[in-house]
C-alpha positions in Angstrom: 100.8 78.6 43.9 98.3 81.4 43.6 95.9 79.8 45.9 98.8 79.4 48.7 99.6 83.5 47.9 95.9 84.3 48.4 95.6 82.4 51.3 98.4 84.0 53.0 96.8 87.7 51.9 93.5 86.4 53.3 95.0 85.1 56.6 96.1 89.0 57.0 92.4 90.5 56.3 90.7 91.0 59.6 87.7 88.9 60.4 89.5 86.3 58.5 88.8 82.8 59.9 93.1 82.9 59.0 93.7 86.3 60.5 97.0 86.6 62.9 96.5 89.2 66.0 99.5 91.5 65.6 98.7 93.9 68.2 98.1 93.7 71.9 94.9 92.5 73.3 92.7 95.2 74.6 91.7 93.1 77.6 88.5 93.2 80.0 89.8 95.3 82.6 89.9 99.2 83.0 93.5 98.6 84.1 94.1 96.3 80.8 91.9 99.2 78.5 94.3 102.1 80.0 97.8 100.1 79.3 96.0 99.3 75.6 95.6 103.0 75.0 98.9 103.7 76.2 100.4 101.3 73.8 98.7 102.5 70.9 99.6 106.1 71.6 103.4 105.7 72.4 103.0 102.9 68.8 101.4 106.2 66.8 104.0 108.8 67.8 106.9 106.1 66.9 105.1 105.9 63.6 105.2 109.6 63.2 108.6 110.1 64.6 109.8 107.0 62.1 108.3 108.4 59.1 109.3 111.9 59.6 113.2 110.8 60.4 113.6 108.3 57.5 111.1 110.5 55.1 114.0 113.4 55.8 116.8 110.8 55.6 115.6 109.4 52.2 114.7 112.8 50.7 118.1 113.9 51.6 119.9 111.0 50.2 117.9 111.0 47.0 117.9 114.7 46.0 121.3 115.5 47.3 123.2 112.3 45.5 126.4 112.7 43.5 125.4 111.9 40.4 123.1 115.0 40.3 126.3 117.1 40.8 125.3 118.0 44.9 128.5 119.3 46.6 128.8 118.2 50.6 128.5 121.0 52.9 131.2 122.1 55.0 129.5 123.3 58.5 130.3 123.1 62.1 128.0 122.5 65.1 125.0 124.9 65.6 123.9 125.8 68.9 120.2 126.2 67.8 120.0 122.4 66.1 121.5 121.1 69.2 118.8 122.6 71.4 116.0 121.5 69.0 117.2 117.9 68.7 117.2 117.9 72.6 114.1 119.8 73.8 111.7 117.9 71.1 112.5 114.3 72.4 112.5 115.5 76.2 109.1 117.2 75.6 108.2 113.8 73.9 109.6 111.5 76.7 107.5 113.6 79.5 104.5 113.6 77.4 104.9 109.3 77.3 106.0 109.2 81.1 103.0 111.3 83.0 100.1 109.2 81.6 102.5 106.1 82.1 103.2 106.9 85.4 99.5 107.5 86.5 98.4 103.9 85.1 101.3 102.4 87.0 100.3 104.0 90.3 96.9 102.2 89.8 98.3 98.8 88.8 100.4 98.9 92.6 97.1 100.1 94.5 95.8 97.0 96.1 93.9 98.7 99.0 90.2 98.4 99.4 89.9 95.3 97.6 86.8 93.0 97.9 88.4 89.9 98.2 91.7 88.1 98.9 93.6 85.0 96.3 97.0 83.9 97.7 98.6 82.4 94.8 101.5 80.1 94.8 104.0 78.9 92.1 105.6 75.6 92.0 107.4 73.3 89.2 105.0 73.1 87.5 102.0 74.1 88.5 100.0 76.5 91.0 98.6 76.6 94.4 95.3 79.0 94.7 93.6 79.7 98.2 90.8 81.8 98.7 91.7 83.5 101.7 87.8 84.9 102.1 86.1 81.6 101.3 88.6 79.2 102.3 88.7 77.3 98.8 91.8 75.8 98.1 93.1 73.9 95.3 96.0 73.3 93.2 96.0 73.9 89.1 98.2 72.1 86.8 98.0 71.4 83.1 95.3 69.5 81.4 96.0 65.7 81.5 95.1 65.7 77.8 97.5 68.2 76.6 100.0 66.5 79.2 99.9 63.4 77.5 100.3 64.5 74.1 103.2 66.9 74.9 105.1 63.2 75.6 107.9 62.4 73.2 106.5 59.6 71.2 102.5 60.1 71.9 101.3 60.1 68.6 98.6 62.6 69.3 97.3 65.3 66.7 98.0 68.5 69.0 96.2 70.4 66.2 93.0 68.3 67.4 93.9 69.8 71.4 91.1 72.7 72.4 93.3 75.1 73.7 96.8 72.9 73.5 98.9 73.6 76.4 96.3 76.7 77.5 94.2 74.4 79.6 94.3 73.3 83.4 92.6 70.8 85.7 91.3 73.5 87.9 90.3 76.9 86.7 90.9 79.9 89.0 87.1 80.9 89.1 86.5 84.9 89.9 83.7 87.1 90.4 82.6 90.0 87.9 82.9 93.6 89.0 84.4 92.8 92.4 88.1 94.2 93.2 90.2 91.2 93.7 93.8 91.2 95.8 96.2 88.9 94.4 99.0 87.8 97.1 101.8 86.2 95.0 104.8 83.8 96.3 106.8 80.8 95.2 107.7 77.5 96.6 111.1 77.0 94.8 111.8 78.9 92.2 111.0 82.4 90.4 107.7 82.0 88.8 105.6 84.6 87.1 101.6 85.0 86.7 100.6 86.7 83.6 97.1 87.0 82.1 97.5 89.2 79.3 93.1 90.2 79.2 93.5 91.1 82.8 96.6 93.1 82.7 98.1 90.8 85.4 101.8 90.3 85.6 104.0 90.0 88.6 106.9 87.8 89.4 106.6 85.2 92.1 109.8 85.2 94.1 110.2 82.6 97.0 110.6 83.9 100.8 108.5 87.3 99.7 104.9 88.3 99.2 104.0 90.5 96.4 100.4 92.3 95.6 98.9 92.7 92.4 94.7 93.2 91.4 92.5 92.9 89.0 88.4 93.8 88.7 87.5 92.0 85.7 84.1 93.7 83.9 82.6 91.0 81.6 82.2 87.4 82.2 84.4 84.8 80.2 87.6 82.6 80.2 90.9 84.3 80.2 94.1 82.5 79.3 98.0 83.0 80.2 101.3 81.5 81.5 104.0 81.8 83.6 106.1 84.1 82.2 109.3 83.2 84.1 111.9 81.0 82.7 111.3 78.3 86.3 112.6 75.1 84.9 113.0 72.5 82.1 108.8 72.5 81.8 108.0 76.2 81.9 105.9 76.3 79.0 103.7 73.7 80.3 102.4 75.8 83.4 99.3 77.4 82.4 96.6 79.5 83.7 92.8 79.7 83.3 90.7 82.7 84.7 87.2 81.9 84.5 84.8 85.4 85.4 81.6 84.2 86.2 78.3 86.8 87.4 78.5 87.3 91.3 75.4 84.7 91.7 77.4 82.0 89.6 80.3 82.8 91.7 78.4 82.3 94.7 77.3 78.8 93.8 80.9 77.8 92.7 82.2 78.8 95.8 79.2 76.7 97.7 79.9 73.8 95.6 83.7 74.1 96.5 82.9 74.4 100.3 80.1 72.2 100.7 77.4 74.6 100.7 79.2 76.2 103.8 78.9 79.8 104.2 81.5 82.1 102.4 80.8 85.2 104.3 84.4 86.2 106.4 84.6 89.2 108.6 87.1 91.6 107.1 89.2 91.2 110.6 89.4 87.5 110.0 90.3 88.0 106.4 93.1 90.4 107.3 94.4 87.9 110.2 94.1 85.2 107.3 96.4 87.5 104.9 98.7 88.3 107.9 99.2 84.8 109.0 100.1 84.0 104.9 102.6 86.8 104.5 104.4 85.5 108.0 104.5 82.3 106.7 105.9 82.8 103.5 108.3 85.6 104.8 109.9 82.7 107.3 111.1 81.0 104.2 110.6 77.8 106.2 109.8 74.1 104.9 109.4 72.3 108.0 106.2 71.9 110.0 105.3 73.1 113.5 105.6 70.1 115.7 102.1 70.2 116.6 101.2 70.4 112.4 103.6 67.2 112.7 101.7 65.7 115.7 98.1 66.3 114.5 99.3 64.8 111.0 99.8 61.4 112.5 97.2 61.3 114.9 94.6 61.8 111.5 96.7 59.6 109.4 94.1 57.1 108.2 94.0 53.6 108.7 95.8 51.1 106.8 94.7 50.7 103.3 94.6 47.1 101.2 97.7 47.3 98.3 95.1 47.3 95.5 93.2 50.6 96.6 96.7 52.3 97.3 97.7 51.1 93.6 94.7 52.6 92.3 94.8 55.9 93.9 98.6 55.7 93.4 98.2 55.7 89.5 95.9 58.5 89.3 98.5 61.0 91.4 101.2 59.6 89.5 99.8 60.8 86.1 99.0 63.9 87.6 102.2 64.8 89.4 105.1 62.3 88.4 104.4 61.5 84.7 105.1 64.5 83.4 109.2 64.0 84.1 109.0 60.3 84.8 106.8 59.2 81.7 103.6 57.1 82.0 106.0 53.8 81.4 108.4 54.9 84.6 111.6 55.4 82.2 112.0 59.0 83.0 113.9 61.2 81.1 117.5 60.6 81.8 120.0 62.6 83.5 117.7 64.9 84.9 114.7 62.6 85.8 116.1 59.2 86.0 114.2 55.5 85.2 111.9 54.5 88.1 112.4 50.7 86.6 114.6 48.9 88.8 115.4 52.2 90.5 118.1 52.1 93.6 115.5 54.7 95.2 112.3 53.1 94.6 113.8 49.5 96.1 115.5 50.7 98.8 114.2 51.8 102.1 110.4 53.3 101.8 111.7 55.7 104.5 114.6 57.4 101.9 112.0 57.4 99.2 109.3 59.3 101.2 111.9 61.9 102.0 112.9 62.3 98.6 109.5 62.8 97.2 108.3 65.1 100.4 111.5 67.4 100.0 112.6 67.0 96.2 116.2 66.5 95.2 118.3 68.1 92.4 116.0 69.0 89.2 112.9 67.2 91.4 110.7 69.6 93.2 109.1 68.6 96.7 106.1 67.1 97.0 105.4 67.8 100.5 102.1 69.9 99.8 100.4 66.4 98.9 98.3 64.8 101.3 99.8 61.4 103.3 97.5 59.2 101.6 98.6 60.9 98.0 102.1 60.4 98.9 101.7 56.7 100.1 99.6 55.6 97.1 102.0 57.4 94.6 105.0 55.7 96.5 103.3 51.9 96.6 102.3 52.7 92.7 106.1 53.1 91.9 107.1 50.6 94.2 105.1 47.6 92.2 104.8 48.9 88.8 106.8 48.6 85.8 108.6 45.2 86.9 109.2 46.7 90.5 108.2 44.7 93.3 109.3 46.8 97.0 106.3 46.9 99.1 103.6 48.7 100.5 103.8 52.5 102.1 101.4 53.3 104.2 99.7 57.1 104.9 100.8 56.4 108.4 104.7 55.8 107.3 104.8 59.1 105.4 102.9 60.9 108.5 105.8 59.7 110.3 108.6 61.3 108.0 107.1 64.7 107.9 
């Protein structure tokens, strides 16, 4: 018992391996440090006020209790007291509001950014588009953590580093550059939140919202979706990896195949405007020309084994979260795919459901024709199902 108590007390000591962080993080940006400073200033004021108010209250109760023969005073309102306890809180609030307003104005000023990243929230992943370099990818919960969180997985989550806070693709950003984020959502409200950067903004379907950061120190900074976006809301992490400029340039080159990353400012502005117009229109339908291009660019027919191999990978990345590795699903929201009428029915109906979503199932139209064909083929030929093969051209024809 004594050891347990000692361990508990040690856990409260700074520097201890068991130490708990009770305060806000100071962060690694100028704005995050200002936010931390404001927090500590207002926290200090609250502590002083609390000590003063409760000190007077406890003193009065103790020194003027009935057992000491104290008699209650008989008096009415006092204009002097009324003015004092109105003016003092007013002055305190003004003193807090002035520096806070200055920081809020800075947080909203995304002008003169060195680069722009468009972020789109999905249930339950993030899409990142670097408008200056053309880098584009999706970021989801790390596969190991995703498998471990499943009911009955038997995994020891304590043995998994950064459990539920790791992703398959990190957001890589340069240090010392002002980075503007354009935030939107594809389906429901999301919120992009990274405490170390003091960045938190709602992503709203049909709207583009701005926020920015300028990271001072290289490192890995983790966050999560901070808006209740659905039943798997807790499995939508964010990981930002900040690199020195030369290492960031190498990363961009590796993502673009060595292509140049210098995009003229006017072209970047045009790309930004196009992104904003696309989201503001809030249209799920692709232009006819894009549909034709998708059909023309659809790959030749793929073999069943090739589709099954690709489909298994795509299924575990996108579908097993809700439908499980065994295809049993989580009824009633996510029904079993084993013997499913949709999986065993007409391919066109299943293709449409995957592209457009249905009920609790989000749309997956952002996936390539090949990935959709592969994952549908996998579901139609797994767990005892035997419903034929779907080709990428079939998917392209349904878009």
